[in-house]
C-alpha angles and dihedrals in degrees: 000000000000133000114254117194118195121201112193127188148129116266125293098014099122097273097136093046089051094047092050092048090052091047091053091047093057095038089056087058090058095256124139110236132197120200116205136179136181107264110286102157115232094344112122096351093112091053092057092045091051089055093048093242129159100243129188138172128231116215121217091252088069090076093068095092145331090269090049090056091048089056088061097045108095116234123238104054132111098206132027123199117193124192117205114188123192083025100186099041115108091267096041092047091052090056093048091054088075094064134070093190128037141153119241116207115224121182113230093247091053095061111129095002106066095137094051094046098046091045091054091046095049092047089057089059103033120004096211117127091206090066091055092046092052091049094050093047093048093049095046091050092052093047088055098043106032143046102258117178119198114224113193121214129199095027116168091214131020116270128213089256134054110300144149116232129216090269090054093251113150117225127199096358089162089071095060115116125238145172127224125237138169108240112219108171119114125177126205119242122227132195092208116129107251131181128187145182134191125007121331137153111297091226088081088071089062094046094047108032093178093053114146112216120199095194109220094324099121092171093062090041092055090050088055091047089058092055091062093204098131139078101219134025121195115200105198133197127275133175093251104094091178092062114124128186118219098213141038117215116249125214094011136088118255129198110194121193094177105054093181091073088080112052141245085046092098110131115154120248114254119247120239113266121186126228131190112223100076091151090062092051090050093049093046091053091052099041113023126077118264109274095029117127112281094197143328129301117288092033120136092242095057088103086069093052103115138097093278098039087234123150111257124207088202106038094181094062134070116278088230127019126179117204133152096347090311122113107202113206112200092194141008094308108180120226088242088067093045092050092047091053093047094247098116122055119205 
């Protein structure tokens, strides 16, 4: 059994800084640490890569049961640190259901006024009172039924409980709470020559140990594409949605996580639309098979309405499309899915 630490928060509350500080703490003890997050696309991946972390993504299907989560925890690590953002949304709450113990991140200026602060923050994104009600009910239920430890970030002086100070120094990490699980995921290793650019699922590093990553230098990556001396090219995400690539590789497999780089794949992103039955979304995630409808049309979670329940930047297009040696991934499609569907050769 391995220790699994969960760090739950809303967005931009110091979660990544805290996760990285905890990762460094255990790595300094000689332990092998895996950092995981619920699938968020390119968000935060570069921060983990910069720190040299082992980073993985958890799909929504991992919330189905304890054993389902274990099938997505990679074997071979001593400590697992999971970040859950938007913790009390329908999706975040479904993840937290799996744990009896977790750590809730509270910014220093939120102490004693969580409800007021989170209500104001949510209203700035989506002025729907039903969202706030669901969040408050989910949090209150967990505080009553589980062991939830508040971890304060941005403190000017150390507290007598786990906290992260203004200089990003972690205090009393040994007091953080955790659950134990039996990791069961294994990934095959390939000796194929792979190159990559941009942000892509960290699992590819396990599958292709010799992978050459060009960071976000698309100019050098294109030069390498022209050389054609590789077996697999991974075109990752970046924030520039107007980016276009001048060439398509020939004679090699390509996995593309930003379909818009090859016109005419140019569908507009869909704007956020709020819906009201958040309880139904939460219950469908927990009880219905993956790929089943989460809610009706026009609901804010329609971008997750596909066979993997992954968030799609282009909800009107297929989640995966194979054309001319290029596999277009309209979402954070993990290599496990691509291998299962016969779209990724190892």
